C-alpha positions as CSV (number, residue, x, y, z in Angstrom):
1,X,22.9,-57.2,2.7
2,X,21.7,-55.9,6.1
3,X,25.3,-56.0,7.5
4,X,26.6,-53.9,4.6
5,X,23.8,-51.4,5.2
6,X,24.7,-51.2,8.9
7,X,28.4,-50.5,8.2
8,X,27.4,-47.8,5.6
9,X,25.1,-46.0,8.0
10,X,27.5,-46.3,10.9
11,X,30.1,-44.3,9.0
12,X,27.8,-41.3,8.7
13,X,25.5,-41.6,11.7
14,X,26.8,-41.5,15.3
15,X,23.5,-41.9,17.2
16,X,22.0,-45.2,18.4
17,X,21.3,-47.5,15.5
18,X,18.4,-50.0,15.4
19,X,17.8,-51.9,12.2
20,X,14.9,-54.3,11.8
21,X,14.4,-56.5,8.8
22,X,10.9,-56.5,7.3
23,X,9.3,-59.2,5.2
24,X,7.7,-57.2,2.3
25,X,5.8,-60.2,1.0
26,X,3.5,-60.2,4.1
27,X,3.7,-64.0,4.1
28,X,7.1,-64.3,5.6
29,X,8.2,-65.8,2.3
30,X,11.0,-63.3,1.5
31,X,13.8,-65.8,2.0
32,X,12.2,-68.6,0.0
33,X,13.0,-69.2,-3.6
34,X,10.7,-67.0,-5.7
35,X,8.9,-69.9,-7.4
36,X,5.6,-69.5,-9.2
37,X,3.9,-71.0,-6.2
38,X,5.5,-68.4,-3.9
39,X,4.4,-65.6,-6.3
40,X,0.9,-66.9,-6.3
41,X,0.8,-67.0,-2.5
42,X,2.0,-63.3,-2.4
43,X,-0.6,-62.3,-5.0
44,X,-3.3,-64.1,-3.2
45,X,-2.6,-62.3,0.1
46,X,-2.4,-58.8,-1.4
47,X,-5.1,-59.0,-4.0
48,X,-7.9,-58.4,-1.5
49,X,-5.9,-55.8,0.4
50,X,-4.8,-53.5,-2.5
51,X,-8.1,-51.9,-3.6
52,X,-8.3,-49.3,-6.3
53,X,-10.7,-46.4,-6.5
54,X,-13.3,-47.1,-9.1
55,X,-14.7,-44.5,-11.4
56,X,-17.4,-42.4,-9.6
57,X,-19.9,-40.6,-11.8
58,X,-20.8,-38.2,-8.9
59,X,-17.2,-37.3,-8.1
60,X,-16.0,-33.7,-8.6
61,X,-12.5,-34.9,-9.2
62,X,-10.9,-34.3,-12.7
63,X,-11.9,-37.1,-15.0
64,X,-9.4,-39.2,-16.9
65,X,-10.2,-41.8,-19.6
66,X,-7.8,-44.7,-20.4
67,X,-9.0,-46.8,-23.3
68,X,-6.9,-49.6,-24.7
69,X,-7.8,-51.7,-27.7
70,X,-10.4,-54.3,-26.8
71,X,-9.0,-57.8,-27.3
72,X,-10.4,-60.3,-29.8
73,X,-11.5,-63.4,-27.9
74,X,-9.3,-65.9,-29.6
75,X,-9.0,-68.1,-26.5
76,X,-5.7,-67.2,-24.8
77,X,-3.8,-64.0,-24.0
78,X,-0.4,-63.7,-25.6
79,X,2.5,-61.4,-24.7
80,X,1.1,-58.6,-27.0
81,X,-2.0,-58.5,-24.8
82,X,0.2,-58.4,-21.7
83,X,2.2,-55.5,-23.0
84,X,-0.8,-53.4,-24.1
85,X,-2.8,-53.9,-20.9
86,X,0.2,-53.5,-18.6
87,X,0.8,-50.1,-20.2
88,X,-2.9,-49.0,-19.9
89,X,-3.1,-50.3,-16.3
90,X,0.1,-48.4,-15.3
91,X,-1.3,-45.2,-16.7
92,X,-4.7,-45.7,-15.0
93,X,-3.0,-46.4,-11.6
94,X,-0.7,-43.4,-12.0
95,X,-3.5,-41.0,-12.7
96,X,-5.5,-42.4,-9.8
97,X,-2.5,-41.8,-7.5
98,X,-2.5,-38.2,-8.9
99,X,-6.1,-37.7,-7.7
100,X,-7.9,-38.2,-11.0
101,X,-11.3,-39.9,-11.3
102,X,-10.2,-42.6,-13.8
103,X,-12.4,-44.8,-16.0
104,X,-10.5,-47.7,-17.5
105,X,-13.0,-49.8,-19.4
106,X,-12.6,-53.3,-20.9
107,X,-14.6,-55.2,-23.6
108,X,-14.3,-57.8,-26.3
109,X,-14.1,-57.1,-30.0
110,X,-16.0,-60.3,-30.6
111,X,-17.5,-60.2,-34.1
112,X,-15.7,-61.6,-37.0
113,X,-15.4,-64.5,-39.5
114,X,-12.4,-66.0,-37.7
115,X,-14.7,-66.9,-34.8
116,X,-17.2,-68.4,-37.1
117,X,-14.5,-70.4,-38.9
118,X,-13.0,-71.6,-35.6
119,X,-16.5,-72.7,-34.4
120,X,-17.1,-74.6,-37.7
121,X,-13.8,-76.4,-37.3
122,X,-14.7,-77.4,-33.8
123,X,-18.4,-78.2,-34.6
124,X,-19.7,-75.8,-31.9
125,X,-22.0,-72.7,-32.2
126,X,-20.1,-69.4,-32.7
127,X,-21.7,-67.8,-29.7
128,X,-20.8,-70.7,-27.4
129,X,-17.2,-70.7,-28.7
130,X,-16.9,-66.9,-28.2
131,X,-18.4,-66.9,-24.7
132,X,-16.0,-69.7,-23.6
133,X,-13.0,-67.7,-24.9
134,X,-14.2,-64.6,-23.2
135,X,-14.6,-66.3,-19.8
136,X,-11.1,-67.8,-20.1
137,X,-9.4,-64.6,-21.2
138,X,-11.3,-62.6,-18.6
139,X,-9.8,-64.9,-15.9
140,X,-6.3,-64.4,-17.3
141,X,-6.7,-60.6,-17.2
142,X,-7.9,-60.8,-13.6
143,X,-4.8,-62.9,-12.8
144,X,-2.7,-60.1,-14.3
145,X,-4.2,-57.8,-11.7
146,X,-5.4,-55.2,-14.2
147,X,-7.6,-52.6,-12.7
148,X,-10.4,-52.5,-15.3
149,X,-14.0,-51.3,-14.7
150,X,-15.4,-54.8,-14.9
151,X,-18.9,-53.5,-14.0
152,X,-18.8,-51.8,-17.5
153,X,-17.6,-54.8,-19.4
154,X,-19.1,-55.2,-22.9
155,X,-18.9,-57.5,-25.9
156,X,-19.6,-56.3,-29.5
157,X,-21.5,-59.5,-30.2
158,X,-24.0,-58.7,-27.5
159,X,-27.3,-57.5,-29.0
160,X,-27.5,-54.8,-26.3
161,X,-24.3,-53.4,-27.8
162,X,-24.7,-54.0,-31.5
163,X,-28.2,-52.5,-31.6
164,X,-26.4,-49.1,-31.3
165,X,-24.1,-50.0,-34.2
166,X,-27.1,-50.8,-36.3
167,X,-28.8,-47.6,-35.2
168,X,-25.7,-45.6,-36.2
169,X,-25.6,-47.3,-39.6
170,X,-29.3,-46.5,-40.3
171,X,-28.6,-42.8,-39.4
172,X,-25.7,-42.7,-41.8
173,X,-27.9,-44.4,-44.5
174,X,-30.8,-42.0,-44.0
175,X,-28.4,-39.1,-44.5
176,X,-26.8,-40.5,-47.6
177,X,-23.5,-41.2,-45.9
178,X,-23.3,-45.0,-46.8
179,X,-23.7,-46.5,-50.2
180,X,-22.8,-49.7,-52.2
181,X,-20.6,-50.2,-55.2
182,X,-18.4,-52.8,-56.7
183,X,-14.7,-52.6,-55.9
184,X,-11.7,-54.8,-56.0
185,X,-10.7,-56.1,-52.6
186,X,-8.0,-58.2,-50.9
187,X,-9.7,-61.6,-50.3
188,X,-8.4,-64.1,-47.7
189,X,-9.5,-67.5,-49.0
190,X,-8.8,-69.2,-45.7
191,X,-10.7,-66.8,-43.3
192,X,-13.1,-66.0,-46.1
193,X,-13.0,-62.3,-45.4
194,X,-11.8,-58.9,-46.9
195,X,-8.5,-57.4,-45.6
196,X,-7.3,-53.8,-45.6
197,X,-4.1,-53.1,-47.5
198,X,-2.4,-52.8,-44.1
199,X,-3.3,-56.4,-43.3
200,X,-1.4,-57.7,-46.3
201,X,2.3,-58.3,-45.9
202,X,5.1,-57.7,-48.5
203,X,4.6,-61.2,-49.8
204,X,0.9,-60.5,-50.5
205,X,-0.1,-62.9,-47.7
206,X,-2.7,-62.4,-44.9
207,X,-1.3,-61.1,-41.6
208,X,-3.6,-63.5,-39.8
209,X,-4.0,-66.8,-41.8
210,X,-0.8,-66.5,-43.9
211,X,-2.9,-67.3,-47.0
212,X,-2.0,-65.9,-50.4
213,X,-4.3,-62.9,-51.1
214,X,-6.6,-62.9,-54.0
215,X,-7.9,-59.8,-55.8
216,X,-11.7,-60.1,-56.0
217,X,-14.5,-57.9,-57.3
218,X,-17.2,-57.6,-54.7
219,X,-20.1,-55.3,-54.0
220,X,-19.2,-53.4,-50.9
221,X,-20.6,-50.9,-48.4
222,X,-18.7,-47.6,-48.2
223,X,-19.0,-44.7,-45.8
224,X,-18.9,-41.3,-47.6
225,X,-16.0,-39.9,-45.5
226,X,-15.1,-37.7,-48.4
227,X,-17.9,-35.3,-47.3
228,X,-15.9,-34.7,-44.2
229,X,-12.4,-35.2,-45.6
230,X,-11.1,-31.6,-45.1
231,X,-12.3,-31.4,-41.5
232,X,-10.8,-34.8,-40.8
233,X,-7.5,-34.0,-42.5
234,X,-7.1,-30.6,-40.8
235,X,-8.2,-32.1,-37.4
236,X,-5.1,-34.2,-37.4
237,X,-3.1,-31.0,-36.9
238,X,-4.6,-30.5,-33.4
239,X,-1.7,-29.9,-30.9
240,X,-3.3,-32.4,-28.6
241,X,-2.2,-35.2,-31.0
242,X,1.4,-34.1,-31.1
243,X,2.6,-37.5,-29.6
244,X,0.9,-39.5,-32.3
245,X,3.3,-38.8,-35.2
246,X,3.2,-42.2,-36.8
247,X,-0.6,-42.6,-36.6
248,X,-1.2,-39.1,-38.0
249,X,1.0,-39.9,-41.0
250,X,-1.0,-43.0,-41.7
251,X,-4.3,-41.4,-41.3
252,X,-3.4,-38.4,-43.5
253,X,-2.4,-40.9,-46.2
254,X,-5.8,-42.6,-45.8
255,X,-7.7,-39.4,-46.1
256,X,-5.5,-37.8,-48.8
257,X,-5.0,-34.1,-49.5
258,X,-8.3,-32.2,-50.0
259,X,-7.4,-30.5,-53.3
260,X,-10.2,-31.6,-55.6
261,X,-13.8,-32.6,-55.8
262,X,-15.5,-36.0,-56.6
263,X,-18.7,-36.2,-58.7
264,X,-21.1,-39.1,-59.4
265,X,-21.7,-39.5,-63.1
266,X,-24.8,-41.6,-63.9
267,X,-24.5,-44.6,-66.1
268,X,-27.6,-46.3,-67.7
269,X,-28.3,-49.7,-66.0
270,X,-25.3,-49.4,-63.8
271,X,-24.1,-47.8,-60.5
272,X,-23.0,-44.2,-60.9
273,X,-19.3,-43.7,-61.6
274,X,-17.5,-41.6,-59.0
275,X,-14.9,-39.3,-60.7
276,X,-12.4,-37.0,-59.0
277,X,-10.8,-33.9,-60.5
278,X,-8.6,-31.2,-59.1
279,X,-10.4,-28.8,-61.6
280,X,-14.1,-28.8,-60.7
281,X,-14.6,-25.5,-62.5
282,X,-13.8,-27.4,-65.8
283,X,-16.2,-30.3,-65.3
284,X,-18.6,-29.0,-68.0
285,X,-15.7,-29.2,-70.5
286,X,-15.3,-32.9,-70.0
287,X,-15.2,-34.9,-73.3
288,X,-14.6,-38.5,-72.2
289,X,-14.1,-40.7,-69.2
290,X,-11.1,-43.1,-68.7
291,X,-10.8,-46.1,-66.3
292,X,-7.7,-48.2,-65.6
293,X,-7.4,-51.9,-66.5
294,X,-8.0,-52.7,-62.8
295,X,-11.3,-50.9,-62.5
296,X,-14.5,-52.9,-62.1
297,X,-15.8,-51.4,-65.4
298,X,-12.9,-52.9,-67.3
299,X,-14.7,-56.3,-67.4
300,X,-17.5,-54.9,-69.5
301,X,-17.8,-55.5,-73.2
302,X,-16.2,-52.9,-75.5
303,X,-14.7,-52.3,-78.9
304,X,-10.9,-52.8,-79.0
305,X,-9.1,-49.8,-80.4
306,X,-5.4,-50.4,-79.7
307,X,-3.6,-52.9,-77.5
308,X,-4.6,-52.0,-73.9
309,X,-7.4,-49.6,-75.0
310,X,-11.1,-50.3,-75.7
311,X,-14.2,-48.2,-75.9
312,X,-17.0,-49.5,-73.7
313,X,-20.6,-49.8,-74.8
314,X,-21.5,-47.8,-71.7
315,X,-21.6,-44.0,-71.5
316,X,-21.5,-41.6,-68.6
317,X,-23.8,-38.6,-68.3
318,X,-22.2,-35.3,-67.1
319,X,-24.5,-34.3,-64.2
320,X,-24.0,-30.6,-65.0
321,X,-24.9,-30.3,-68.6
322,X,-26.3,-33.7,-69.6
323,X,-23.5,-34.5,-72.1
324,X,-23.1,-38.2,-72.9
325,X,-19.4,-39.1,-72.4
326,X,-17.8,-42.2,-73.9
327,X,-16.0,-44.5,-71.5
328,X,-12.6,-45.9,-72.3
329,X,-10.5,-48.6,-70.6
330,X,-7.0,-47.4,-71.2
331,X,-3.5,-46.7,-69.8
332,X,-2.9,-43.8,-72.3
333,X,-3.9,-41.1,-69.9
334,X,-2.4,-39.8,-66.6
335,X,-4.4,-41.0,-63.6
336,X,-4.2,-38.8,-60.5
337,X,-2.5,-40.4,-57.5
338,X,-4.7,-42.9,-55.8
339,X,-7.3,-42.8,-58.6
340,X,-8.2,-45.4,-61.2
341,X,-10.6,-43.1,-63.1
342,X,-10.1,-39.8,-65.0
343,X,-12.3,-37.0,-66.4
344,X,-10.9,-36.2,-69.9
345,X,-10.3,-32.5,-70.0
346,X,-8.6,-31.6,-73.3
347,X,-8.8,-27.8,-72.5
348,X,-6.3,-28.2,-69.7
349,X,-4.3,-31.4,-70.4
350,X,-2.0,-32.1,-73.3
351,X,-2.3,-35.9,-72.8
352,X,-6.1,-35.6,-72.9
353,X,-5.9,-33.6,-76.1
354,X,-3.7,-36.2,-77.6
355,X,-6.2,-38.9,-76.6
356,X,-9.1,-37.0,-78.1
357,X,-7.2,-36.5,-81.4
358,X,-6.1,-40.1,-81.6
359,X,-9.6,-41.5,-81.1
360,X,-11.5,-38.8,-83.0
361,X,-13.3,-37.3,-79.9
362,X,-14.6,-33.8,-80.7
363,X,-13.7,-30.9,-78.5
364,X,-13.6,-27.1,-78.6
365,X,-10.4,-25.4,-77.3
366,X,-12.6,-22.3,-76.7
367,X,-14.7,-24.1,-74.0
368,X,-15.0,-21.9,-70.9
369,X,-14.8,-23.1,-67.3
370,X,-17.6,-22.2,-64.9
371,X,-17.5,-20.6,-61.5
372,X,-16.1,-23.2,-59.0
373,X,-18.4,-22.1,-56.3
374,X,-21.4,-22.9,-58.5
375,X,-20.1,-26.3,-59.3
376,X,-19.4,-27.2,-55.6
377,X,-22.8,-25.8,-54.5
378,X,-24.6,-28.0,-57.1
379,X,-22.4,-31.0,-56.1
380,X,-23.7,-30.9,-52.6
């Protein structure tokens, strides 16, 4: 290779030519076979010599934050981990080379039932199992040479971390932003945990355990994100997010278009029923409430009317005028996209009028809507 280079340079350069070969490994190992042992010798030599500039809180340099997903301490890194942390480390190094004051943190997403199940299987305490895995995976990440801020390392199972999660939850609770209700969930019978729709494959199996998913009715905690839905939805149009097309599409689907209002209708001896409508100005004209066969209320006793339709013994109270509204389990109405409940409004829906006529529900076609601003103000 060196002879070829000499001939090439000699054709274009007429002055004295001196070429020295340099062993880039620093260990005079360039001509050896690049075995794992040789690689480790090279890494060992340069690890202590190639220092990176850590984040300096007092520095006047422009700050740059590189945050990759914290790994779940399952015991060993896999190629997915290597891919993610190689990318984040490359970005961190590049920005440091461009004079930025970079913070590149690392931590462990260490809570979860899979850790408990693994500990039960191995007959060890969950915290012991988790700490062993963290120690092992931390050493693997160090061997990769990633330039993390190890002095800022955290684990979500550390009480010094999760006390802030608890504090945040209490703040949400005190402001009415978390609540409980029954809901059907995707239940993994192996990991004994609830899965999001995105964690269930096309064969209705868990992405983690491979178990066949069961639909289960459980009382769940919910965060009242609907109160901020419009701000969240419109915030996704921020030009700074232009490179996140796929994520933006998914999150907009989660949030849904903000073209209606949800109200809580009280039910005696039961949790309130949340009902959404694109016509909040007509809520005082409601004459009945419908829920789908898959709704949690469908399991309650009721009088069968037709195949697939029954009238429940429960009633809902319209919070705006105090009207008592019958509740039906039925597929004879049009449910709005993403909803399994409906406010029956015969003044604006032909299908709702037909439903009222069929089951002898009184209504007045002369009912008048109210000012939408008044409705929304009272709904707050």
